[in-house]
C-alpha positions as CSV (number, residue, x, y, z in Angstrom):
1,X,-33.9,-42.9,-89.9
2,X,-32.3,-42.2,-93.3
3,X,-30.3,-38.9,-93.6
4,X,-31.7,-36.3,-95.9
5,X,-28.9,-34.6,-98.0
6,X,-29.8,-31.0,-98.4
7,X,-28.2,-29.2,-101.3
8,X,-28.6,-25.5,-102.2
9,X,-27.2,-24.0,-105.5
10,X,-27.3,-20.4,-106.5
11,X,-26.1,-18.6,-109.6
12,X,-26.6,-15.9,-112.1
13,X,-29.3,-16.3,-114.7
14,X,-27.8,-18.4,-117.5
15,X,-25.4,-20.5,-115.4
16,X,-27.7,-23.5,-115.5
17,X,-28.4,-23.8,-111.8
18,X,-31.9,-25.2,-112.3
19,X,-30.7,-27.7,-114.9
20,X,-28.2,-29.1,-112.3
21,X,-30.9,-29.5,-109.7
22,X,-33.3,-31.1,-112.1
23,X,-30.8,-33.7,-113.3
24,X,-29.8,-34.5,-109.7
25,X,-33.4,-35.1,-108.7
26,X,-34.1,-37.2,-111.8
27,X,-31.0,-39.3,-111.3
28,X,-31.9,-39.9,-107.6
29,X,-35.4,-41.0,-108.5
30,X,-34.0,-43.5,-111.1
31,X,-31.7,-44.9,-108.3
32,X,-34.8,-45.6,-106.2
33,X,-34.2,-42.7,-103.8
34,X,-36.6,-40.0,-102.7
35,X,-35.8,-36.6,-104.2
36,X,-37.3,-33.2,-104.0
37,X,-36.4,-30.2,-106.1
38,X,-37.7,-26.7,-105.5
39,X,-36.7,-23.8,-107.8
40,X,-36.6,-20.2,-106.6
41,X,-36.6,-17.7,-109.3
42,X,-38.5,-14.6,-108.1
43,X,-37.6,-11.6,-110.3
44,X,-34.5,-13.6,-111.3
45,X,-36.4,-15.0,-114.3
46,X,-35.3,-11.7,-115.9
47,X,-31.7,-11.8,-114.8
48,X,-30.0,-12.0,-111.4
49,X,-29.5,-14.8,-108.9
50,X,-31.7,-17.9,-108.9
51,X,-31.6,-20.6,-106.2
52,X,-32.3,-24.3,-106.4
53,X,-33.1,-26.5,-103.4
54,X,-32.6,-30.2,-103.7
55,X,-33.1,-32.9,-101.1
56,X,-32.2,-36.6,-101.6
57,X,-32.8,-39.5,-99.2
58,X,-33.3,-43.2,-99.0
59,X,-36.2,-42.5,-96.6
60,X,-39.0,-39.9,-96.3
61,X,-38.3,-36.2,-96.9
62,X,-40.2,-33.8,-94.6
63,X,-40.4,-30.0,-95.3
64,X,-40.1,-29.0,-99.0
65,X,-37.6,-26.3,-98.2
66,X,-34.9,-25.9,-95.7
67,X,-32.7,-23.2,-94.2
68,X,-29.3,-24.7,-93.5
69,X,-27.7,-26.8,-96.3
70,X,-25.4,-29.7,-96.1
71,X,-23.8,-28.7,-99.4
72,X,-24.0,-25.0,-100.4
73,X,-22.7,-24.0,-103.9
74,X,-22.9,-20.3,-104.8
75,X,-21.6,-19.7,-108.3
76,X,-21.1,-16.0,-108.3
77,X,-20.2,-13.2,-105.9
78,X,-23.9,-12.1,-105.8
79,X,-24.9,-15.7,-105.1
80,X,-22.5,-15.8,-102.1
81,X,-24.3,-12.8,-100.5
82,X,-27.8,-14.2,-101.4
83,X,-27.2,-17.6,-99.7
84,X,-25.5,-16.7,-96.4
85,X,-28.6,-17.7,-94.4
86,X,-28.2,-21.3,-95.8
87,X,-24.7,-21.7,-94.4
88,X,-24.3,-23.4,-91.0
89,X,-21.7,-25.1,-88.8
90,X,-22.2,-28.4,-90.7
91,X,-22.2,-27.0,-94.2
92,X,-19.7,-27.9,-96.9
93,X,-19.2,-24.8,-99.0
94,X,-18.1,-25.1,-102.6
95,X,-17.5,-22.0,-104.6
96,X,-15.9,-21.1,-108.0
97,X,-12.7,-19.2,-107.5
98,X,-12.1,-18.7,-111.2
99,X,-10.5,-15.5,-112.6
100,X,-13.1,-15.7,-115.3
101,X,-16.6,-15.0,-114.0
102,X,-20.1,-15.0,-115.3
103,X,-21.3,-11.4,-115.9
104,X,-24.1,-10.1,-113.7
105,X,-27.4,-9.7,-115.5
106,X,-29.6,-6.7,-114.7
107,X,-33.4,-7.1,-114.6
108,X,-33.8,-5.3,-117.9
109,X,-32.0,-8.0,-119.7
110,X,-33.7,-11.3,-120.5
111,X,-31.8,-14.2,-118.8
112,X,-34.2,-17.2,-118.7
113,X,-32.5,-20.5,-118.9
114,X,-34.9,-22.3,-121.2
115,X,-35.7,-20.3,-124.3
116,X,-36.4,-21.9,-127.7
117,X,-34.4,-19.1,-129.3
118,X,-31.4,-17.1,-128.4
119,X,-32.1,-14.2,-126.0
120,X,-30.0,-11.0,-126.0
121,X,-26.5,-11.3,-124.7
122,X,-25.7,-8.7,-122.0
123,X,-22.1,-8.3,-123.0
124,X,-22.5,-8.2,-126.8
125,X,-22.0,-4.9,-128.6
126,X,-24.5,-5.8,-131.3
127,X,-28.0,-7.5,-131.4
128,X,-28.0,-11.3,-131.7
129,X,-29.9,-13.2,-134.4
130,X,-33.1,-14.6,-132.9
131,X,-32.4,-18.1,-134.1
132,X,-32.6,-21.6,-132.6
133,X,-29.3,-23.1,-131.5
134,X,-27.8,-26.5,-131.2
135,X,-27.7,-27.3,-127.5
136,X,-25.4,-29.3,-125.3
137,X,-25.8,-30.3,-121.7
138,X,-26.3,-27.4,-119.4
139,X,-26.8,-25.1,-122.3
140,X,-28.8,-22.3,-120.8
141,X,-30.0,-21.1,-124.2
142,X,-28.4,-17.8,-123.7
143,X,-25.0,-16.6,-124.8
144,X,-21.9,-17.7,-122.9
145,X,-20.9,-14.5,-121.3
146,X,-17.8,-14.3,-119.1
147,X,-15.6,-11.4,-118.0
148,X,-12.3,-11.2,-116.2
149,X,-13.0,-10.7,-112.5
150,X,-11.4,-10.9,-109.0
151,X,-14.2,-13.4,-108.3
152,X,-15.5,-14.2,-104.9
153,X,-13.9,-12.4,-102.0
154,X,-13.0,-15.1,-99.4
155,X,-13.9,-12.6,-96.7
156,X,-17.5,-12.8,-97.8
157,X,-17.7,-16.5,-97.2
158,X,-19.6,-17.3,-93.9
159,X,-18.4,-19.6,-91.2
160,X,-19.0,-23.2,-92.2
161,X,-17.6,-26.7,-91.6
162,X,-15.4,-26.7,-94.7
163,X,-14.7,-24.5,-97.7
164,X,-13.6,-25.9,-101.1
165,X,-12.7,-23.6,-104.0
166,X,-12.6,-24.9,-107.5
167,X,-11.8,-23.0,-110.8
168,X,-14.8,-24.4,-112.7
169,X,-15.3,-21.4,-115.0
170,X,-11.6,-21.3,-115.9
171,X,-11.6,-25.0,-116.7
172,X,-14.8,-24.8,-118.7
173,X,-13.5,-21.9,-120.8
174,X,-9.9,-22.9,-121.2
175,X,-10.1,-26.8,-121.4
176,X,-13.6,-27.7,-122.5
177,X,-16.4,-25.3,-123.4
178,X,-18.0,-22.5,-121.4
179,X,-21.4,-24.1,-121.8
180,X,-20.5,-27.2,-119.8
181,X,-19.6,-25.1,-116.8
182,X,-22.6,-26.4,-114.9
183,X,-21.8,-30.0,-115.7
184,X,-18.5,-29.5,-114.0
185,X,-20.5,-28.3,-111.0
186,X,-22.7,-31.3,-111.2
187,X,-19.7,-33.6,-111.0
188,X,-18.5,-31.7,-108.0
189,X,-21.7,-32.2,-106.1
190,X,-21.6,-35.9,-106.7
191,X,-18.1,-36.1,-105.3
192,X,-18.9,-33.9,-102.3
193,X,-22.1,-35.9,-101.3
194,X,-21.4,-39.4,-102.5
195,X,-25.2,-39.6,-102.6
196,X,-25.3,-41.0,-106.2
197,X,-22.9,-42.9,-108.4
198,X,-21.4,-40.9,-111.2
199,X,-22.9,-43.4,-113.7
200,X,-26.4,-42.4,-112.6
201,X,-25.8,-38.8,-113.6
202,X,-24.4,-40.0,-117.0
203,X,-27.6,-42.0,-117.5
204,X,-29.7,-39.0,-116.6
205,X,-27.8,-36.9,-119.1
206,X,-28.4,-39.7,-121.7
207,X,-32.2,-39.5,-121.0
208,X,-32.2,-35.7,-121.2
209,X,-30.0,-35.2,-124.2
210,X,-29.9,-38.6,-125.9
211,X,-31.1,-37.4,-129.3
212,X,-28.4,-34.6,-129.3
213,X,-25.7,-37.1,-128.2
214,X,-26.7,-39.5,-131.0
215,X,-26.6,-36.7,-133.6
216,X,-23.2,-35.5,-132.3
217,X,-21.3,-38.0,-130.2
218,X,-18.7,-35.4,-129.4
219,X,-21.2,-33.7,-127.2
220,X,-21.5,-36.8,-125.1
221,X,-17.7,-37.0,-124.8
222,X,-17.5,-33.3,-123.8
223,X,-20.2,-33.5,-121.2
224,X,-19.0,-36.7,-119.6
225,X,-15.5,-35.3,-119.5
226,X,-16.8,-32.2,-117.7
227,X,-18.7,-34.3,-115.3
228,X,-15.6,-36.4,-114.4
229,X,-13.4,-33.2,-114.2
230,X,-15.7,-31.7,-111.6
231,X,-15.8,-35.0,-109.7
232,X,-12.0,-35.2,-109.7
233,X,-11.6,-31.6,-108.5
234,X,-13.5,-32.2,-105.3
235,X,-12.1,-35.7,-104.7
236,X,-8.6,-34.1,-105.0
237,X,-9.5,-31.4,-102.6
238,X,-11.1,-33.7,-100.0
């Protein structure tokens, strides 16, 4: 019987968690695998932590949701606390240990990931212009808001099979662009699971953002570099 790879991702509104999950599922389907993606927003559609559940297998997939994840990736301190029930003795736990962290969004601040216009930025000191923006992969259609932070407290991490810390936010902000943070995470997932070839994710990005890549080839280069950077981070740690 084919193994089902169970992946749970969690992050603040605007980190692009659901985008990662959607691209993973689409890439798996294109590779002839079975894939199931279940988003969990709750009140987090208006800010807070959202969770994405992804299952990928060469064979049938049973229940649409699961409790214990094979790969668990919380992308903020709040996400660490929200996902403790998904950690188990066989879980590989990947978290962002950057000194730059996404700001937490309160429920009174709009934080949806797919707006047609720019929603308010929770850290701005003046209102934003309500205008369409040029998007790149993982663009959550909200401002890129980061703050200096102590980040995740390792003491909050549950007992799991293996813990891997990567400075994804620091790399995105300092080496690439804050808006490709989640593409770095996408590369990390591929490296941790080996469930899909990296080229399949590149193809999925081409399908999703081909028009934008054609209009601005530098966006393709930046996103592919972010994908490969995340992949290398995990491979180097493992």
